[in-house]
Structures are given as structure tokens and as C-alpha cells.
MDTraj code that builds the backbone (N, CA, C; nanometers):
import mdtraj as md
import numpy as np

residues = "UNK UNK UNK UNK UNK UNK UNK UNK UNK UNK UNK UNK UNK UNK UNK UNK UNK UNK UNK UNK UNK UNK UNK UNK UNK UNK UNK UNK UNK UNK UNK UNK UNK UNK UNK UNK UNK UNK UNK UNK UNK UNK UNK UNK UNK UNK UNK UNK UNK UNK UNK UNK UNK UNK UNK UNK UNK UNK UNK UNK UNK UNK UNK UNK UNK UNK UNK UNK UNK UNK UNK UNK UNK UNK UNK UNK UNK UNK UNK UNK UNK UNK UNK UNK UNK UNK UNK UNK UNK UNK UNK UNK UNK UNK UNK UNK UNK UNK UNK UNK UNK UNK UNK UNK UNK UNK UNK UNK UNK UNK UNK UNK UNK UNK UNK UNK UNK UNK UNK UNK UNK UNK".split()
xyz = np.array([
    [0.0741, -0.1376, 0.0033],
    [0.0151, -0.0044, -0.0102],
    [0.0899, 0.1384, -0.0034],
    [0.2175, 0.1332, 0.0376],
    [0.2728, 0.2487, 0.0544],
    [0.3300, 0.2545, -0.0785],
    [0.4000, 0.1605, -0.1127],
    [0.4480, 0.1845, -0.3062],
    [0.3433, 0.2730, -0.3745],
    [0.2252, 0.2366, -0.4145],
    [0.1445, 0.3145, -0.4572],
    [0.1532, 0.4615, -0.3970],
    [0.1738, 0.4926, -0.2889],
    [0.1502, 0.6408, -0.2447],
    [0.2623, 0.7161, -0.2809],
    [0.3788, 0.6281, -0.2755],
    [0.5231, 0.6882, -0.2868],
    [0.5235, 0.7751, -0.4139],
    [0.5200, 0.6658, -0.5045],
    [0.4511, 0.6843, -0.6981],
    [0.3902, 0.8011, -0.6683],
    [0.2753, 0.8123, -0.6353],
    [0.1871, 0.9399, -0.6530],
    [0.2746, 1.0661, -0.6148],
    [0.3310, 1.0403, -0.5285],
    [0.4102, 1.1675, -0.4567],
    [0.5413, 1.1917, -0.5643],
    [0.5658, 1.1323, -0.5821],
    [0.6908, 1.1118, -0.7194],
    [0.6172, 1.2227, -0.8574],
    [0.5027, 1.1555, -0.8791],
    [0.4574, 1.1959, -1.0027],
    [0.3895, 1.3328, -0.9591],
    [0.3468, 1.3488, -0.8435],
    [0.3077, 1.4730, -0.8678],
    [0.4283, 1.6022, -0.8406],
    [0.5113, 1.5766, -0.7659],
    [0.6671, 1.6283, -0.7917],
    [0.7264, 1.6362, -0.9313],
    [0.6840, 1.5545, -0.9825],
    [0.7572, 1.5627, -1.1680],
    [0.6653, 1.6659, -1.2218],
    [0.5556, 1.6416, -1.2271],
    [0.4284, 1.7168, -1.3019],
    [0.4420, 1.8971, -1.2828],
    [0.4282, 1.9030, -1.1376],
    [0.4422, 2.0334, -1.0794],
    [0.5645, 2.1279, -1.1098],
    [0.6875, 2.0363, -1.1165],
    [0.8043, 2.0810, -1.1383],
    [0.7924, 2.0958, -1.2934],
    [0.7445, 2.0183, -1.4004],
    [0.7261, 2.0320, -1.5379],
    [0.6534, 2.1662, -1.5609],
    [0.5080, 2.1838, -1.4849],
    [0.4885, 2.2969, -1.5601],
    [0.5580, 2.4581, -1.4559],
    [0.6503, 2.4224, -1.3962],
    [0.6593, 2.5493, -1.3244],
    [0.7876, 2.5550, -1.4497],
    [0.8300, 2.4471, -1.4846],
    [0.9661, 2.4747, -1.5813],
    [0.9302, 2.5568, -1.7548],
    [0.7685, 2.5213, -1.7753],
    [0.6893, 2.5980, -1.8847],
    [0.6905, 2.7093, -1.8820],
    [0.6108, 2.7541, -1.7351],
    [0.5747, 2.8739, -1.7051],
    [0.6895, 2.9942, -1.6545],
    [0.8316, 2.9516, -1.6166],
    [0.9296, 3.0546, -1.5877],
    [0.9070, 3.0609, -1.4151],
    [0.9933, 3.0456, -1.3276],
    [0.9649, 3.1169, -1.1814],
    [1.0102, 3.2512, -1.1973],
    [0.9107, 3.3104, -1.1304],
    [0.9194, 3.4657, -1.1652],
    [1.0260, 3.5119, -1.0534],
    [1.0872, 3.6081, -1.0825],
    [1.2354, 3.6490, -1.0080],
    [1.3457, 3.6011, -1.1159],
    [1.3512, 3.4805, -1.2048],
    [1.4698, 3.4175, -1.2149],
    [1.4771, 3.4500, -1.3956],
    [1.3597, 3.3812, -1.4732],
    [1.3391, 3.4261, -1.5840],
    [1.3413, 3.5360, -1.6232],
    [1.3217, 3.6251, -1.5984],
    [1.3347, 3.7830, -1.6349],
    [1.4227, 3.8969, -1.5738],
    [1.4768, 3.8026, -1.4916],
    [1.5978, 3.9034, -1.4336],
    [1.7091, 3.9169, -1.5258],
    [1.8236, 4.0366, -1.5039],
    [1.9133, 4.0288, -1.5398],
    [1.9807, 4.1603, -1.4512],
    [2.0885, 4.1541, -1.4731],
    [2.1952, 4.2671, -1.3972],
    [2.1641, 4.3980, -1.4443],
    [2.2373, 4.4887, -1.3472],
    [2.2586, 4.6280, -1.3875],
    [2.3124, 4.6371, -1.5786],
    [2.3531, 4.5671, -1.6083],
    [2.4178, 4.5627, -1.7245],
    [2.3472, 4.4682, -1.8284],
    [2.2533, 4.4248, -1.7872],
    [2.1608, 4.3428, -1.8823],
    [2.2178, 4.2126, -1.9020],
    [2.2233, 4.1716, -2.0408],
    [2.2823, 3.9914, -2.0428],
    [2.3923, 4.0089, -1.9805],
    [2.4802, 4.1247, -2.0279],
    [2.6355, 4.1206, -2.0489],
    [2.6690, 4.0923, -1.8612],
    [2.7962, 4.0121, -1.8730],
    [2.8846, 3.9803, -1.7282],
    [2.9398, 4.0844, -1.7067],
    [2.9334, 4.1075, -1.5587],
    [2.9935, 4.2381, -1.5552],
    [3.1267, 4.2268, -1.5090],
    [3.1699, 4.1165, -1.4566],
    [3.3389, 4.0981, -1.4675],
    [3.4231, 4.1093, -1.6032],
    [3.3284, 4.0789, -1.6782],
    [3.3625, 4.0578, -1.8299],
    [3.3612, 4.2134, -1.8792],
    [3.2671, 4.2975, -1.8708],
    [3.2417, 4.4418, -1.8784],
    [3.3397, 4.4942, -1.8172],
    [3.4297, 4.4629, -1.6973],
    [3.4885, 4.5497, -1.6311],
    [3.6122, 4.5299, -1.6695],
    [3.6384, 4.4086, -1.7679],
    [3.7588, 4.3520, -1.8421],
    [3.7901, 4.4767, -1.9555],
    [3.7031, 4.5194, -1.9677],
    [3.6856, 4.6005, -2.0938],
    [3.7339, 4.7283, -2.1042],
    [3.7558, 4.8039, -1.9752],
    [3.7482, 4.9049, -1.8983],
    [3.8919, 4.8967, -1.8468],
    [4.0199, 4.7889, -1.9257],
    [4.1195, 4.7903, -1.8682],
    [4.2248, 4.8713, -1.9328],
    [4.1721, 5.0125, -2.0376],
    [4.2843, 5.1081, -2.0488],
    [4.2105, 5.2088, -1.9733],
    [4.1628, 5.1815, -1.8774],
    [4.1225, 5.3355, -1.7943],
    [4.1711, 5.3098, -1.6671],
    [4.2909, 5.1785, -1.6191],
    [4.2467, 5.1547, -1.4627],
    [4.3844, 5.2193, -1.4452],
    [4.4773, 5.2674, -1.4930],
    [4.5712, 5.3740, -1.4397],
    [4.4706, 5.5233, -1.3976],
    [4.4274, 5.5768, -1.4906],
    [4.3576, 5.6834, -1.4733],
    [4.1967, 5.6569, -1.3185],
    [4.2271, 5.5679, -1.3313],
    [4.1109, 5.4972, -1.1945],
    [4.1262, 5.4920, -1.1090],
    [4.2675, 5.5055, -1.0879],
    [4.3783, 5.4652, -0.9644],
    [4.4445, 5.6241, -0.8906],
    [4.4470, 5.7127, -1.0098],
    [4.4909, 5.8349, -0.9533],
    [4.4514, 5.9444, -0.9988],
    [4.4024, 6.0551, -0.9435],
    [4.3359, 6.1750, -1.0054],
    [4.3905, 6.2356, -1.0760],
    [4.5015, 6.2330, -1.0798],
    [4.6111, 6.3384, -1.1645],
    [4.6568, 6.2374, -1.2718],
    [4.6473, 6.1586, -1.2747],
    [4.6931, 6.0592, -1.4095],
    [4.6037, 6.1183, -1.5384],
    [4.7222, 6.0928, -1.6651],
    [4.6192, 6.1349, -1.7849],
    [4.5279, 6.0313, -1.8426],
    [4.4556, 6.0709, -1.8974],
    [4.3316, 5.9835, -1.9458],
    [4.3447, 5.9537, -2.0819],
    [4.3798, 5.8136, -2.1206],
    [4.3946, 5.7880, -2.2505],
    [4.2630, 5.8354, -2.3287],
    [4.2826, 5.8254, -2.4819],
    [4.1970, 5.8560, -2.5528],
    [4.0938, 5.7327, -2.5418],
    [4.1841, 5.5966, -2.5916],
    [4.0943, 5.5083, -2.5689],
    [3.9865, 5.4445, -2.4284],
    [4.0584, 5.5462, -2.3284],
    [3.9786, 5.4960, -2.2123],
    [3.8625, 5.5822, -2.2354],
    [3.8823, 5.7454, -2.2754],
    [3.8022, 5.7881, -2.2953],
    [3.6934, 5.7587, -2.4196],
    [3.6908, 5.6849, -2.5031],
    [3.5992, 5.6365, -2.6197],
    [3.5241, 5.5309, -2.5285],
    [3.6227, 5.4422, -2.4509],
    [3.5190, 5.3149, -2.4204],
    [3.4113, 5.4050, -2.2893],
    [3.4713, 5.4860, -2.1672],
    [3.3722, 5.5477, -2.0892],
    [3.2862, 5.6015, -2.1424],
    [3.2697, 5.6560, -2.2920],
    [3.1675, 5.7815, -2.3314],
    [3.0526, 5.6455, -2.3854],
    [3.0859, 5.5216, -2.4027],
    [3.0024, 5.4321, -2.4566],
    [2.9325, 5.3580, -2.3190],
    [3.0358, 5.3601, -2.2121],
    [2.9866, 5.2893, -2.0865],
    [2.8655, 5.3575, -2.0265],
    [2.8482, 5.5338, -2.0508],
    [2.7826, 5.6082, -1.9841],
    [2.6548, 5.6185, -2.0445],
    [2.6396, 5.5372, -2.1620],
    [2.5061, 5.5117, -2.1342],
    [2.4233, 5.4411, -2.0437],
    [2.4672, 5.3581, -1.9839],
    [2.3952, 5.3159, -1.8815],
    [2.4826, 5.3475, -1.7521],
    [2.4462, 5.4438, -1.6993],
    [2.5480, 5.4661, -1.5389],
    [2.5212, 5.3807, -1.4468],
    [2.4041, 5.2674, -1.4260],
    [2.3700, 5.1881, -1.3483],
    [2.4926, 5.0558, -1.3641],
    [2.5001, 5.0289, -1.4809],
    [2.5807, 4.9745, -1.5532],
    [2.7296, 5.0137, -1.5122],
    [2.7655, 5.0912, -1.5439],
    [2.9086, 5.1322, -1.4994],
    [2.9428, 5.1737, -1.3673],
    [2.8604, 5.2021, -1.2990],
    [2.8677, 5.1825, -1.1274],
    [2.8966, 5.0680, -1.1152],
    [2.8221, 4.9319, -1.1615],
    [2.8135, 4.7729, -1.1111],
    [2.9639, 4.7599, -1.1586],
    [3.0490, 4.7958, -1.2630],
    [3.1610, 4.7630, -1.2764],
    [3.2431, 4.8277, -1.1916],
    [3.2395, 4.9789, -1.2036],
    [3.3571, 5.0157, -1.1132],
    [3.3304, 4.9217, -0.9718],
    [3.2002, 4.8839, -0.8925],
    [3.2351, 4.8071, -0.8061],
    [3.2530, 4.6923, -0.8036],
    [3.3051, 4.5920, -0.9157],
    [3.3234, 4.4813, -0.9272],
    [3.4555, 4.4122, -0.8622],
    [3.4314, 4.2708, -0.8687],
    [3.5682, 4.2175, -0.8160],
    [3.6465, 4.2459, -0.8648],
    [3.6641, 4.2295, -1.0067],
    [3.7756, 4.2704, -1.1103],
    [3.8549, 4.4024, -1.0810],
    [3.7574, 4.5135, -1.1121],
    [3.7845, 4.6388, -1.1065],
    [3.8809, 4.6944, -0.9551],
    [3.8108, 4.6383, -0.8364],
    [3.8959, 4.5843, -0.6984],
    [3.9888, 4.5573, -0.6930],
    [4.0228, 4.4352, -0.7921],
    [4.1349, 4.3625, -0.7849],
    [4.2694, 4.4079, -0.8612],
    [4.2106, 4.4803, -0.9399],
    [4.2908, 4.5866, -1.0378],
    [4.3717, 4.7270, -0.9514],
    [4.2393, 4.7393, -0.8419],
    [4.3144, 4.8700, -0.7790],
    [4.2157, 5.0026, -0.7998],
    [4.1265, 4.9691, -0.8733],
    [4.0569, 5.0652, -0.9411],
    [3.9690, 5.1220, -0.8091],
    [3.9988, 5.3040, -0.7963],
    [3.8972, 5.3691, -0.7032],
    [3.7771, 5.4361, -0.7566],
    [3.6644, 5.3631, -0.6807],
    [3.5665, 5.4371, -0.7220],
    [3.5500, 5.5903, -0.7292],
    [3.5724, 5.6433, -0.6513],
    [3.6125, 5.7826, -0.6039],
    [3.6603, 5.8465, -0.6717],
    [3.7781, 5.7972, -0.7736],
    [3.8516, 5.8148, -0.8663],
    [3.7713, 5.8094, -1.0216],
    [3.7296, 5.6765, -1.0351],
    [3.6884, 5.6511, -1.1276],
    [3.5636, 5.7345, -1.2191],
    [3.4900, 5.7687, -1.0957],
    [3.3581, 5.8625, -1.1183],
    [3.4223, 6.0046, -1.1529],
    [3.5802, 6.0487, -1.1980],
    [3.5955, 6.1419, -1.1953],
    [3.6271, 6.1666, -1.3788],
    [3.6601, 6.0251, -1.4319],
    [3.6864, 6.0090, -1.5380],
    [3.6331, 6.1102, -1.6821],
    [3.4853, 6.0570, -1.6711],
    [3.4110, 6.1119, -1.7466],
    [3.4258, 6.2874, -1.7781],
    [3.4433, 6.3820, -1.6726],
    [3.4601, 6.4903, -1.6548],
    [3.6443, 6.4978, -1.7005],
    [3.7122, 6.4228, -1.6673],
    [3.8615, 6.4422, -1.7468],
    [3.8512, 6.3779, -1.8785],
    [3.7792, 6.3476, -1.9193],
    [3.7921, 6.3195, -2.0843],
    [3.6692, 6.4436, -2.1286],
    [3.6415, 6.5331, -2.0837],
    [3.5769, 6.6340, -2.1331],
    [3.4402, 6.5977, -2.1994],
    [3.4081, 6.5122, -2.1437],
    [3.2667, 6.3856, -2.1981],
    [3.1418, 6.5299, -2.1708],
    [3.0822, 6.5741, -2.2795],
    [2.9799, 6.6756, -2.2677],
    [2.8578, 6.6160, -2.1946],
    [2.8007, 6.4538, -2.2126],
    [2.6795, 6.4300, -2.1609],
    [2.7259, 6.3143, -2.0711],
    [2.7127, 6.3606, -1.9531],
    [2.7445, 6.2798, -1.8210],
    [2.6537, 6.2713, -1.7282],
    [2.6403, 6.1771, -1.6467],
    [2.5421, 6.1660, -1.5507],
    [2.5494, 6.2385, -1.4190],
    [2.6059, 6.3797, -1.4072],
    [2.6143, 6.4426, -1.3284],
    [2.4887, 6.4256, -1.2021],
    [2.5945, 6.4120, -1.0812],
    [2.5204, 6.3765, -0.9551],
    [2.4510, 6.2478, -0.9420],
    [2.4418, 6.1413, -1.0414],
    [2.4100, 6.0128, -1.0489],
    [2.5352, 5.9434, -0.9219],
    [2.4671, 5.8930, -0.8528],
    [2.5476, 5.8085, -0.7365],
    [2.6134, 5.6576, -0.7697],
    [2.7103, 5.6642, -0.7647],
    [2.7990, 5.5115, -0.8076],
    [2.8132, 5.5202, -0.6941],
    [2.7564, 5.4113, -0.5392],
    [2.8006, 5.3747, -0.4316],
    [2.7993, 5.5064, -0.3392],
    [2.8863, 5.5348, -0.2986],
    [2.8619, 5.6559, -0.2134],
    [2.9366, 5.8027, -0.2880],
    [2.9561, 5.7431, -0.4142],
    [3.0437, 5.8622, -0.4787],
    [2.9453, 5.9360, -0.6499],
    [2.9238, 6.0438, -0.6028],
    [2.8371, 6.0987, -0.7425],
    [2.9255, 6.1202, -0.8933],
    [2.8879, 6.0836, -0.9630],
    [2.9613, 6.1593, -1.0846],
    [2.9832, 6.2679, -1.0962],
    [3.1027, 6.3163, -1.1371],
    [3.1295, 6.5086, -1.1502],
    [3.1255, 6.5350, -1.2653],
])
top = md.Topology()
chain = top.add_chain()
for i, resn in enumerate(residues, 1):
    res = top.add_residue(resn, chain, resSeq=i)
    for name in ("N", "CA", "C"):
        top.add_atom(name, md.element.get_by_symbol(name[0]), res)
traj = md.Trajectory(xyz[None], top)
């Protein structure tokens, strides 16, 4: 008598998981991070030309860095996530310095006042 009950429980479990799989589970199927489908750590690697300028306030900012930064400014939340990523931290990037790069590049359209953690863009 116990065996049919056990199989019935297994069958109910499998059916419910199948239905959940087809419908998607809320909170996971439609969620992406601040950079959309892009991996933040990989996006941080793309900012390698900015590493030196993101460590020191008076360091010169390369033209390559300015070009990359201008593209990343289209999504300030993504840029903030990149600046606070493990990859940036390991490279010695200082977010309080990195948020000054757009101004140092003379980028006209920048998210002035948008907070990146405790540090606002200038």
C-alpha cells in the first residue's frame, strides 16, 4: 500500500516541476543585472585602458579610455556596477577616482550627480 502512495508523490512532484519549468519561475526568468545580459566582470575587463586613470586623480586619461567610457555612460547603473566589481577592485580601481574620468575626458553628456555607491559622478 505504501508503494503506490510513494509513486503518486513522485508523479505529482515531477508534474509540478514540469509546469513550473514551462511557465518560468518569477524572479529568475526575466531578471538580468544592471548591465542586462552582459557579465559585469567581463565588462570590467573592457575598461582595462582606464585602470591607471581610475587609480590616480592626476593620471592622464587615454583617448581609448575616453572612447570606452563614453559608450559605458549610456547606462550609468552598469558603469557603477563595473566600477564596484571584483575585477575592478583587484585591479586597484578606486571608485571615487573613476567617477571623475568622464569629466577628465571632457565628455559633455555625463550623469552628473548620479551616485555610484557613495560617490556621485562629477
